[in-house]
C-alpha positions as CSV (number, residue, x, y, z in Angstrom):
1,M,-166.8,-48.3,-187.4
2,I,-164.2,-50.5,-189.0
3,L,-164.1,-54.2,-188.1
4,L,-160.6,-55.5,-188.5
5,L,-160.2,-59.3,-188.4
6,G,-156.6,-60.5,-187.7
7,G,-155.8,-57.1,-186.3
8,H,-153.1,-58.3,-183.9
9,G,-150.8,-60.0,-186.5
10,M,-147.9,-58.4,-188.3
11,L,-150.0,-56.9,-191.0
12,G,-153.0,-56.4,-188.8
13,T,-151.0,-54.2,-186.4
14,A,-150.0,-51.9,-189.3
15,L,-153.6,-51.8,-190.5
16,A,-155.0,-50.9,-187.1
17,R,-152.5,-48.1,-186.8
18,R,-153.2,-46.8,-190.3
19,L,-157.0,-47.1,-190.3
20,G,-157.4,-45.0,-187.1
21,H,-159.5,-44.7,-184.1
22,E,-162.6,-46.2,-185.6
23,V,-161.0,-49.6,-185.7
24,V,-162.4,-52.5,-183.7
25,A,-160.0,-55.4,-183.7
26,P,-161.1,-58.3,-181.6
27,R,-158.7,-61.1,-181.0
28,H,-159.4,-64.5,-182.5
29,T,-160.3,-65.8,-179.1
30,E,-163.0,-63.1,-178.9
31,L,-164.4,-63.5,-182.4
32,D,-163.9,-66.7,-184.4
33,V,-164.1,-66.3,-188.2
34,L,-165.8,-69.8,-188.3
35,D,-168.7,-68.4,-186.2
36,A,-170.8,-67.0,-189.0
37,D,-173.5,-65.6,-186.7
38,A,-171.0,-63.9,-184.4
39,L,-169.4,-62.3,-187.4
40,V,-172.7,-60.9,-188.6
41,A,-173.4,-59.5,-185.2
42,A,-169.9,-58.0,-185.0
43,A,-170.1,-56.4,-188.4
44,R,-173.5,-54.7,-187.8
45,G,-173.0,-51.0,-188.1
46,A,-169.6,-51.2,-189.8
47,S,-168.8,-49.2,-192.9
48,L,-165.8,-51.4,-193.6
49,V,-164.7,-54.9,-192.8
50,V,-161.0,-55.9,-193.4
51,N,-160.1,-59.5,-193.2
52,A,-156.4,-60.0,-192.4
53,A,-157.1,-63.2,-190.4
54,A,-155.4,-66.3,-191.9
55,Y,-153.7,-69.6,-191.3
56,T,-150.2,-68.7,-192.4
57,N,-148.0,-71.6,-191.4
58,V,-147.2,-72.8,-194.9
59,D,-145.4,-76.0,-193.8
60,A,-147.8,-76.9,-191.0
61,A,-150.7,-76.6,-193.5
62,E,-149.5,-79.6,-195.4
63,D,-150.3,-81.7,-192.4
64,A,-153.4,-79.8,-191.3
65,P,-155.3,-79.0,-194.5
66,D,-158.7,-79.0,-192.6
67,A,-157.5,-76.2,-190.3
68,A,-156.0,-74.2,-193.2
69,F,-159.1,-74.5,-195.4
70,A,-161.4,-73.7,-192.4
71,I,-159.8,-70.3,-191.7
72,N,-158.6,-69.3,-195.1
73,A,-161.6,-70.4,-197.1
74,V,-164.6,-70.9,-194.9
75,G,-163.6,-68.1,-192.6
76,A,-163.0,-65.7,-195.5
77,G,-166.4,-66.5,-196.9
78,N,-168.0,-65.9,-193.6
79,A,-166.3,-62.6,-193.2
80,A,-167.4,-61.5,-196.7
81,A,-171.0,-62.6,-196.0
82,A,-171.0,-60.6,-192.7
83,A,-169.8,-57.5,-194.5
84,A,-172.4,-57.9,-197.2
85,A,-175.1,-58.3,-194.6
86,A,-174.0,-55.1,-192.9
87,G,-173.9,-53.2,-196.2
88,A,-170.1,-52.6,-195.6
89,R,-167.2,-52.4,-197.9
90,F,-164.9,-55.5,-197.6
91,A,-161.2,-55.8,-198.1
92,H,-159.7,-59.3,-198.0
93,V,-155.9,-60.0,-197.7
94,S,-154.6,-62.8,-199.9
95,T,-151.2,-64.1,-201.1
96,D,-148.8,-64.8,-204.0
97,Y,-149.1,-68.5,-203.0
98,V,-152.3,-68.7,-205.1
99,F,-149.8,-69.0,-208.1
100,D,-147.2,-71.7,-208.7
101,G,-144.3,-69.4,-209.4
102,R,-143.4,-71.0,-212.7
103,S,-143.9,-68.0,-214.8
104,S,-140.9,-65.9,-215.8
105,Q,-143.1,-62.7,-215.8
106,P,-145.0,-60.9,-213.0
107,Y,-148.4,-62.4,-212.4
108,P,-151.2,-60.1,-213.5
109,E,-154.3,-59.7,-211.3
110,D,-156.4,-61.8,-213.6
111,A,-154.0,-64.7,-213.8
112,P,-155.7,-68.0,-213.0
113,H,-155.1,-69.7,-209.7
114,S,-152.4,-72.4,-209.8
115,P,-151.3,-73.1,-206.2
116,L,-148.6,-75.6,-205.4
117,G,-149.5,-76.6,-201.8
118,V,-152.3,-76.6,-199.2
119,Y,-151.8,-73.1,-198.0
120,G,-152.0,-71.6,-201.5
121,A,-155.0,-73.8,-202.4
122,S,-156.8,-72.7,-199.2
123,K,-156.2,-69.0,-200.0
124,A,-157.3,-69.5,-203.6
125,E,-160.5,-71.1,-202.4
126,G,-160.9,-68.1,-200.0
127,E,-160.7,-65.6,-202.9
128,T,-163.4,-67.5,-204.7
129,A,-165.6,-67.6,-201.6
130,V,-165.1,-63.9,-201.0
131,L,-166.1,-62.9,-204.5
132,A,-169.2,-65.2,-204.4
133,R,-170.4,-63.7,-201.1
134,H,-169.4,-60.1,-201.5
135,P,-169.0,-59.2,-205.3
136,G,-168.0,-55.6,-204.3
137,A,-165.0,-56.8,-202.3
138,W,-161.4,-55.8,-202.8
139,I,-159.0,-58.8,-202.8
140,V,-155.6,-57.5,-201.9
141,R,-152.7,-60.0,-202.6
142,T,-149.4,-59.4,-200.9
143,A,-146.2,-61.3,-200.3
144,W,-142.8,-61.4,-198.5
145,L,-144.1,-59.2,-195.7
146,Y,-142.0,-57.7,-192.9
147,G,-142.6,-54.9,-190.4
148,G,-142.8,-54.0,-186.8
149,G,-139.5,-55.7,-186.2
150,L,-140.9,-59.0,-187.5
151,G,-140.5,-61.2,-190.6
152,F,-137.5,-62.1,-192.7
153,P,-135.3,-59.2,-191.6
154,R,-135.6,-60.2,-187.9
155,A,-134.8,-63.9,-188.7
156,I,-131.8,-63.1,-190.9
157,L,-130.4,-60.5,-188.4
158,A,-130.8,-63.0,-185.5
159,R,-128.7,-65.5,-187.5
160,A,-126.2,-62.8,-188.3
161,A,-125.8,-62.1,-184.6
162,E,-124.6,-65.7,-184.1
163,L,-122.7,-66.5,-187.3
164,S,-119.9,-64.8,-189.2
165,A,-121.5,-65.8,-192.5
166,I,-125.0,-66.9,-193.4
167,D,-126.3,-68.8,-196.5
168,V,-129.5,-67.4,-198.1
169,V,-131.4,-68.9,-201.2
170,D,-130.8,-67.1,-204.4
171,D,-133.3,-69.0,-206.6
172,Q,-136.6,-67.8,-205.2
173,F,-137.7,-64.3,-206.4
174,G,-140.3,-61.9,-205.2
175,Q,-141.0,-58.5,-203.8
176,P,-140.1,-57.7,-200.2
177,T,-143.0,-55.7,-198.8
178,W,-143.3,-53.4,-195.8
179,T,-146.6,-53.9,-193.9
180,Q,-147.0,-50.2,-193.5
181,D,-147.1,-49.8,-197.3
182,V,-149.8,-52.5,-197.6
183,A,-151.8,-50.7,-194.9
184,D,-151.4,-47.4,-196.8
185,L,-152.6,-49.1,-200.1
186,I,-155.7,-50.5,-198.4
187,A,-156.4,-47.1,-196.9
188,T,-156.1,-45.6,-200.3
189,L,-158.7,-48.0,-201.8
190,V,-161.1,-47.0,-199.0
191,A,-160.4,-43.3,-199.3
192,H,-161.0,-43.3,-203.0
193,D,-163.9,-45.7,-202.9
194,A,-162.0,-47.6,-205.6
195,T,-163.6,-50.0,-208.0
196,P,-163.8,-53.5,-206.5
197,G,-161.7,-56.4,-207.7
198,I,-158.3,-58.0,-207.2
199,L,-155.2,-55.8,-206.7
200,H,-151.6,-56.6,-205.8
201,A,-150.2,-54.8,-202.8
202,T,-146.5,-55.7,-202.9
203,N,-143.6,-53.3,-203.2
204,A,-142.4,-53.0,-206.8
205,G,-139.3,-54.4,-208.3
206,R,-137.8,-57.9,-207.9
207,T,-135.1,-59.6,-205.9
208,S,-134.2,-62.9,-204.4
209,W,-134.0,-63.7,-200.7
210,Y,-130.3,-63.5,-201.0
211,G,-130.6,-60.0,-202.6
212,F,-133.0,-59.0,-199.9
213,A,-130.6,-60.1,-197.2
214,R,-127.7,-58.2,-198.7
215,A,-129.9,-55.1,-199.0
216,I,-130.8,-55.4,-195.3
217,F,-127.1,-55.6,-194.3
218,E,-126.3,-52.6,-196.5
219,E,-129.1,-50.4,-195.1
220,L,-127.9,-51.2,-191.6
221,G,-124.3,-50.6,-192.3
222,L,-123.3,-54.2,-191.9
223,D,-120.9,-56.1,-194.3
224,P,-123.1,-57.6,-197.1
225,E,-120.2,-60.0,-198.0
226,R,-121.2,-62.0,-194.9
227,V,-124.3,-63.1,-196.9
228,R,-123.6,-66.0,-199.2
229,P,-125.9,-67.4,-202.0
230,T,-127.2,-70.9,-202.0
231,D,-130.1,-72.8,-203.6
232,S,-133.5,-74.0,-202.3
233,A,-132.3,-77.6,-202.2
234,S,-130.1,-76.7,-199.2
235,F,-133.2,-75.8,-197.2
236,A,-135.7,-78.7,-197.4
237,R,-139.2,-77.6,-196.5
238,K,-142.4,-79.6,-196.4
239,A,-144.4,-77.2,-198.5
240,P,-143.2,-76.2,-202.0
241,R,-142.4,-72.5,-202.5
242,P,-143.1,-70.5,-205.7
243,A,-139.8,-69.8,-207.5
244,N,-141.2,-66.5,-208.8
245,S,-143.6,-64.6,-206.5
246,T,-143.4,-61.3,-208.5
247,L,-146.8,-59.7,-208.9
248,G,-147.9,-57.1,-211.4
249,H,-149.6,-53.8,-210.4
250,D,-151.7,-52.8,-213.3
251,G,-154.9,-52.7,-211.2
252,W,-153.7,-49.5,-209.5
253,A,-153.3,-47.5,-212.7
254,A,-156.6,-48.9,-213.9
255,R,-158.2,-47.2,-211.0
256,G,-156.3,-43.9,-211.4
257,L,-154.2,-44.7,-208.3
258,D,-150.4,-44.7,-207.7
259,A,-148.8,-48.1,-207.9
260,P,-146.7,-49.3,-204.9
261,R,-143.2,-47.9,-204.5
262,D,-140.0,-49.9,-205.1
263,W,-139.1,-52.4,-202.4
264,R,-135.7,-50.9,-201.8
265,S,-137.2,-47.5,-201.1
266,A,-139.7,-49.1,-198.7
267,L,-136.9,-51.0,-196.9
268,R,-134.9,-47.8,-196.4
269,A,-138.0,-46.2,-194.9
270,A,-138.6,-49.1,-192.7
271,V,-135.0,-48.9,-191.4
272,A,-135.4,-45.2,-190.8
273,A,-138.7,-45.9,-188.9
274,G,-136.9,-48.5,-186.7
275,E,-139.0,-51.4,-188.0
276,V,-135.9,-53.1,-189.3
277,R,-133.0,-53.1,-186.9
278,A,-130.0,-55.2,-185.9
279,A,-130.5,-57.9,-183.3
């Protein structure tokens, strides 16, 4: 049995599909990650526990730090402890926001935490809690997720359906990542019983949100000239965003595993699969 926490979110849905018929994916109303005893009971008999449950509203977290830390730190630690008590492997999904984005280079897996805001700080504390309570865990950091018709492509295409031209920031860089690829990477760790530790599960390469938007238009046969570059100052947000969310992938080669494919190849596959489509 595989216990999947957060199995009904954007990434969780891809994980449930990829991990197969052994998956049990209770909704958060059925199993609360803050209920340590309930988690222990739910994990009993599991061979694998995957924690994709998270408080992900980056801006709201600035005004609700207690809620963010409860789910992202305390909840993550509870899930790790439940997996350890069951003698199960444990995979925990984390984020690029544990870094400040000020580096000009991709962040390696062993880079120290340097979060800018509440969300990143809560996820960084969650990583520390997971490793303390399940030293054999995999921590899988990802970023810029899309899939199942959700995420940035959906938002940008909805705007494109209403406007002749759209402005997209060109000073934040990262790796657009298809949820199906993240699910495949986690499944690979399980299948190979890979060495525990921190890995980065983002598609390879680097682009800006503006570059990503143009690529979406191109792949769908829309006019990319409708996308115009702007800067972050034009879109004021409560929470700070990392300027460079690019993550390195050395952890995969160190385990004898293939690194993630390029983000543009993944986008093309997502379009072919119908997971990115015009509004």
